[in-house]
C-alpha positions in Angstrom: 37.3 1.0 -12.6 39.4 2.4 -9.5 38.6 6.4 -11.0 35.1 5.5 -11.2 34.9 3.3 -7.5 36.7 7.0 -6.2 33.8 9.1 -8.3 30.8 7.0 -6.6 32.7 7.5 -3.3 32.4 11.0 -3.6 29.2 11.2 -4.3 27.1 12.5 -1.3 23.8 10.0 -2.1 21.7 11.7 1.4 22.0 14.4 3.7 22.4 13.5 7.0 20.5 15.7 9.5 20.1 15.0 13.3 16.3 15.6 14.5 15.7 16.4 18.0 12.8 15.4 19.4 11.0 16.2 22.5 10.2 13.2 25.4 6.8 12.3 24.3 7.5 12.0 20.6 10.6 10.1 21.2 9.3 7.1 22.7 7.1 6.5 20.0 9.8 6.1 17.8 11.9 3.7 20.3 12.1 0.8 19.4 9.1 -1.5 20.1 6.6 1.0 19.4 6.7 1.1 15.3 5.6 -2.0 13.6 5.3 0.0 10.6 6.0 3.1 8.6 5.1 4.9 5.5 4.9 8.7 4.2 3.3 11.3 2.5 4.6 14.2 0.9 4.0 16.7 4.3 3.1 13.7 7.1 4.6 10.6 8.4 2.6 7.4 9.2 3.8 5.2 12.1 1.5 2.0 13.0 2.1 0.5 16.4 1.6 -3.0 17.5 -1.5 -2.2 19.5 -3.2 -1.2 16.5 -2.3 2.4 17.1 -1.9 4.8 13.7 0.4 8.5 14.5 0.4 11.1 12.0 3.6 13.2 12.9 4.4 16.4 10.7 7.8 17.5 9.2 9.2 18.2 12.4 8.7 14.8 13.8 5.4 15.9 15.7 2.6 14.1 16.5 -0.7 15.8 14.7 -2.8 13.2 15.6 -3.8 9.8 16.8 -6.4 7.1 16.7 -7.2 2.9 17.5 -7.0 2.1 13.6 -7.6 -1.3 14.6 -9.2 -3.0 17.5 -7.6 -6.1 17.8 -3.7 -7.2 16.0 -0.8 -5.3 15.0 -0.8 -2.7 12.5 2.0 -4.2 9.8 1.1 -2.2 6.6 0.4 1.2 6.1 0.0 2.9 2.1 -0.6 6.2 1.3 -2.1 6.4 -2.0 -0.3 9.4 -3.9 -1.7 12.8 -4.7 -4.8 12.1 -2.5 -5.9 11.8 1.4 -6.6 8.2 1.3 -4.5 6.0 3.9 -4.7 2.1 4.1 -3.8 0.1 6.9 -4.0 -3.7 7.7 -3.4 -5.1 10.8 -2.8 -8.6 11.8 -3.9 -10.6 14.6 -3.1 -14.8 13.9 -4.7 -16.4 14.0 -7.7 -14.6 12.1 -7.6 -13.2 9.0 -5.6 -9.7 8.3 -7.8 -7.1 8.2 -7.4 -3.8 5.5 -8.9 -0.6 6.0 -9.5 2.9 3.8 -9.5 5.9 5.5 -10.3 9.5 4.4 -7.6 12.0 6.1 -9.4 14.8 4.6 -13.2 13.7 6.5 -13.0 13.8 9.7 -15.5 12.8 11.9 -17.8 15.4 13.6 -17.5 14.4 17.0 -13.8 12.9 17.4 -11.9 14.2 15.0 -10.5 11.1 13.6 -10.0 10.0 9.3 -13.4 8.7 8.7 -13.0 4.9 7.7 -14.3 4.1 4.0 -14.3 0.4 4.2 -13.1 -2.6 6.3 -12.5 -5.9 4.5 -11.1 -9.3 6.1 -8.5 -10.7 3.6 -8.8 -14.4 3.0 -5.8 -17.4 2.7 -7.5 -20.2 2.6 -8.3 -19.6 6.2 -4.4 -20.7 6.9 -2.6 -19.1 9.3 0.4 -17.5 7.8 1.5 -13.6 8.3 1.5 -11.3 5.3 4.4 -10.9 3.5 3.7 -8.7 0.6 1.1 -6.0 -0.2 0.8 -3.7 -3.4 -1.8 -1.5 -4.7 -3.1 -0.1 -8.1 -3.4 3.8 -7.8 -7.0 3.7 -8.2 -7.3 1.9 -5.3 -9.3 -0.5 -7.6 -7.2 -3.8 -6.7 -5.6 -4.9 -3.9 -3.1 -7.5 -3.8 -2.1 -9.4 -0.7 1.0 -12.2 -0.7 1.2 -14.5 2.4 4.2 -16.4 3.7 2.8 -19.8 2.8 2.9 -19.0 -0.9 -0.4 -17.6 -1.7 -1.5 -14.4 -3.4 -5.0 -12.9 -2.9 -6.3 -10.3 -4.9 -9.4 -7.5 -3.6 -10.9 -6.1 -6.3 -13.7 -3.2 -5.9 -15.1 -0.1 -4.5 -13.5 0.3 -1.4 -13.4 4.5 -1.5 -17.6 4.1 -1.8 -17.4 0.8 0.5 -20.0 -1.1 -2.3 -18.7 -4.2 -1.8 -15.2 -6.5 -2.7 -14.3 -9.4 -4.3 -11.5 -11.8 -3.8 -9.6 -14.5 -5.9 -6.2 -16.7 -4.4 -4.5 -16.3 -8.0 -1.4 -17.7 -7.1 -0.6 -20.8 -4.7 3.1 -22.0 -4.1 5.2 -23.6 -2.0 7.9 -20.6 -1.3 7.2 -17.3 0.8 6.1 -13.9 -1.4 8.7 -11.2 -0.8 7.5 -8.9 -2.8 4.9 -7.8 -5.0 4.6 -4.9 -7.4 1.9 -3.9 -10.3 2.5 -2.9 -13.5 -0.7 -1.1 -15.4 -0.7 -0.1 -19.1 -2.8 -1.9 -21.7 -3.1 -4.9 -19.2 -2.4 -4.9 -15.4 0.4 -6.7 -14.7 1.6 -8.3 -11.0 5.1 -9.0 -10.4 5.8 -11.7 -8.1 8.5 -12.3 -6.2 9.2 -15.5 -4.3 12.6 -17.1 -2.4 13.4 -18.7 -5.2 11.6 -17.5 -8.4 10.0 -14.4 -10.0 6.9 -14.2 -12.4 4.4 -12.5 -13.9 0.5 -12.8 -13.7 -1.9 -10.8 -15.8 -4.8 -9.8 -13.1 -6.8 -7.5 -16.0 -7.0 -7.4 -19.4 -6.1 -9.3 -22.1 -3.9 -12.6 -20.9 -6.2 -12.3 -17.8 -6.8 -16.1 -16.2 -3.7 -17.6 -17.8 -1.2 -19.2 -15.0 2.2 -17.1 -13.8 5.1 -17.0 -16.2 8.4 -17.5 -14.8 10.6 -14.3 -15.8 13.9 -15.2 -13.0 15.0 -18.8 -11.4 16.7 -16.8 -9.0 14.5 -15.0 -6.3 15.0 -11.9 -4.0 14.6 -11.7 -0.1 11.5 -10.1 1.8 11.0 -6.3 0.4 13.8 -6.4 -2.4 11.3 -6.6 -5.6 
């Protein structure tokens, strides 16, 4: 046991290298200026409390920025792997959170800003609670949004061509939603974690419409699923 511990402690899991930023880019990443962040293979996407979205290159230099949401703070960004699609979600309580889908490879001819393909206000039964979890299918056909009041809303539709979406509250609990993850197989299953349990819910295919099934009576904190 002691030998194993020594071996594990000697393994370098990460290579750490300092990054030198110019004053302009350094201010962007300062505390208070970043409300969410994610990355693709060659870009970093940074959301700000004022709704501004910034694209940084691999040297952490800003290559583009624009006001992605007119009101509210950008709290969620997701890049769809192997695509040029980006999802943003902004919150401005007590209003409903607003989700947008962007085509990074289709800039506007006048402004150069990526084209917004779809805008959707996500419902939570008109209850003003913050978003606490988010998940999206790889083909962008369904999005799941979890709220701090224990509700989960699934949005289905054609986000890319803006042909309409439908929303349904698939779960209501008394515990804050702390994590959401999709599993795609013969059926599409949504894994849901709260502060006190982990459950599964079939949202597409055989078994759809059945109640959520509890997997574990131990939950997890936000972001741990």
